[in-house]
C-alpha positions, 0 to 999 in steps of 0.5 A, a space after each residue: 270732274 271733281 266728283 270723278 276724281 274723288 271717285 277714283 281716289 275712293 277706288 284706289 283705297 282697295 288697290 294694294 294687291 297690284 302695282 300700276 305700271 308707270 308707263 313713261 313716254 317722252 321722259 314723263 309718267 303717263 298719268 292718264 294710263 295709270 289712272 285708267 289702269 287703276 280704275 279698271 282694276 279697282 272695278 274688278 277687271 283682270 289686270 292680266 287682260 290690260 295691255 299697254 303700248 310697248 308692253 310686249 308680245 301680247 300688245 303687238 299681237 292685239 295690234 296686228 294690222 293687215 292694212 297699212 293705210 293711214 300708217 301703223 296706229 299704236 293705241 294707248 292700251 288694249 282691254 281684252 274683254 271676256 264678259 259684258 261687265 268688262 265692257 261696262 267697266 271700260 265705258 265707266 272708266 273712260 268716261 271718268 278719265 276722258 280717255 277715248 274708247 273704241 270697240 274692236 269686234 271685227 277683222 278689218 276696217 278699210 279706214 282702220 276705225 277699230 284701232 282708234 288713235 294713240 290716246 285710245 283704249 281699245 276694247 277687244 271683243 274677240 273672246 266674246 265670240 260664243 255662238 248658240 243655236 236654237 233650231 226650234 225657234 230658228 234663231 242664233 245668238 252670236 257674240 260680237 267678237 265672232 268672225 264669219 268663218 266661226 259663225 258659218 262653221 258653228 251654224 253648219 255643225 249645229 243643224 246645217 243652218 246659215 245667216 246671210 253673212 259676208 263673202 270674206 270669212 275673216 270679217 267680224 260679225 258686228 261691223 258687217 251687220 251694223 253697216 248692212 252686210 252684203 254676201 253670197 246670200 244677199 239676194 236670197 235672204 237680204 242683208 246681214 242686218 235684215 236678219 237681226 231680231 235682237 241686240 245687246 249694247 253697252 251705252 255711254 253710261 255703261 248700261 246694258 240695253 236690250 234692243 229689239 223691235 219693241 224695246 229701244 226700238 229707235 236704236 233697233 232701227 239705227 243699228 241696222 245699217 247705221 254703222 259701227 262705233 256710233 251709238 255704243 258697243 254692241 256685245 251680242 246679236 240674235 239672228 234669224 237663221 235659215 236652212 242651208 241649200 242642199 246643193 249649189 251650182 256654180 258657173 264662171 265666165 271670163 271675157 276680154 274687157 278690150 273687145 267685149 265690154 260694151 256688149 257685156 255691160 249692155 247684157 249685164 244691165 238688162 239682167 239687173 233690170 229684170 232682177 236677179 232671181 232670189 235663189 241666185 247670187 252674182 258677182 262681177 269683177 273687172 281686173 285689168 283686161 279681164 271681166 269675170 262673172 261668177 253665178 251661184 244657183 242655190 237649190 233650196 227645197 224644191 229648187 233644182 237648178 243645173 248647169 244647163 238651166 243656169 247657162 240657158 238663163 244667162 244666154 237669154 240676156 245676150 252676153 258675148 262669147 266667153 274666152 273661158 268658162 267653168 262650172 261645177 255642182 257642190 254640196 254646201 260644205 264644199 262651197 264653204 271650203 272653197 269660199 274660205 280658201 280664197 281668203 286663206 294663206 294656208 290650204 283649207 281642206 275641211 269645214 272644221 278649219 273655218 273654226 280657227 280662221 280668226 285673222 289675215 295670215 299675212 299683211 296685205 299692204 296699202 288698201 283703200 277703196 271707194 264705192 257707189 250705188 248705181 240706179 241709172 240705165 245707160 244708153 249706147 253712147 253712155 256705155 261707150 263713155 264708161 268704156 273709155 273711163 274704165 280703159 283709162 283707169 283700170 291699170 290702177 284698180 279692180 272693180 267689183 259689181 254686186 246686185 242690189 235687188 231681190 230680197 234687199 228691196 223687199 224692205 223700204 229705205 226708211 224701215 231700217 237705217 240702211 237707206 240703199 234700197 228701192 231704185 238701186 240696181 247694184 253697188 260698185 267697189 273700186 279697189 286700189 291694187 296693193 302696192 309693194 312694201 306696204 307703201 301708199 300707192 299715190 298713183 292708184 289713190 289719185 286714179 281711184 279718186 278721178 274715176 270716182 268723180 268722172 263716173 258721176 257724169 255717167 252714173 250720177 251716183 249719190 250714195 256709197 256703202 257705209 262699210 266701204 269707208 273712204 276718208 277722202 269723201 267730203 259728203 260721206 254722211 249724206 252718201 252713207 245715210 241719205 234721207 235717214 241721216 237726220 233721224 240717225 243724228 237725233 238718235 245719236 244725240 239721245 243715246 250718246 250726247 257727249 259723243 263718247 263713241 266716235 271716229 273720223 266719219 261717225 254720226 254727229 250728235 247735232 245736225 248743226 255739226 254736219 259737214 264740220 
């Protein structure tokens, strides 16, 4: 530590061009912040891009939190990174001064990992969002600060390309990718992480690493499903890109949960067993007394799905009669606009509006969720038991079902850190309803926990999705990473032995720390 302090003193010799702000908390000068500020500026970071707590509107805007879960977090400071060198300098200074460093590159996290705590420096990557397209190589380089709406628009504008991104356009590309990444095109092209061909990452020593299948290949394995905030700060991705479909057929059906669930689930289970065709995407939502089923059919190349052909396909599984239905044929542009409109407080009318979708326009409120992967085929009595469970707890939450077959299972569980492949049929999200006035809904939280635990007697689920984190899970590491956990711990120990990059559910540096 003495050498680190000496280094700071040497840095301070050339700092007469600025005055370090004396941040006062509880009547004392926050020495830690002043040392951090001095170190960053001395290394060449623009002091205008450093915003400390209680400094004004710039900090408040950076600290916008759409999710009120776990209270309003106020980190020590934000650094708005404009170049990878800013990230490297931040890692260097935080290592010397022993300030916790946290990267924020996305739009949200269910447990708000991107806001650290009151003693953290948050490296905001939003301005590192450059996107380039190479149509000959069919690749795209995407800065870690880009949001999915920006990615979708830019790829469309530069040749009508796409990557298999998530459903919500305000999600950041980095967090989605590092944890796996489910979306509209998952059954077609796999997870978002499955299309990554290269990454750049700043490690715990401040070095910029190139990561691909031949260079730092162990990290390449770990970062595709090993979750964000564990190994370093990823600053750029290179993705394989795909041509967008020429048209999309959409069908939606609504059913009564009270009268149709048993028959519906039996049909849905048969559909999952047969495997959703790779050019389809399916989403099931159960809200109060309604079951919603939405099916997209993508017409790539010679594919020519119609409303009639897709309806005939669904009817082959003996779904119950729907209470209402709708269908439409869309261009890919219309599809993009409609998808984005579901997550925007303002009307989205043109594709170009996606370029400026960067955050939620309104505070959603208390938001918590759980997830489970299902690999069980239920008999009639088990479906009845599931019906009873859902009937008891549905007033407090919404359920969403997404298929986990087709392209996802074309890769083995050990091929990347994303272990949830093979026998899993689908993943279920349990989402608590938002409570008023941003207050925690204790009833919904308790109901979600009870349904999660009781459903084990039906589904026997052992896995959860690492992008749907929940702090109440006690066995989260095993549920997130399964048989890949030991290898992830080993890689963590090699690249970040001092545990510089951590959060409440991060991968530990030593197997002996599991569960502690």
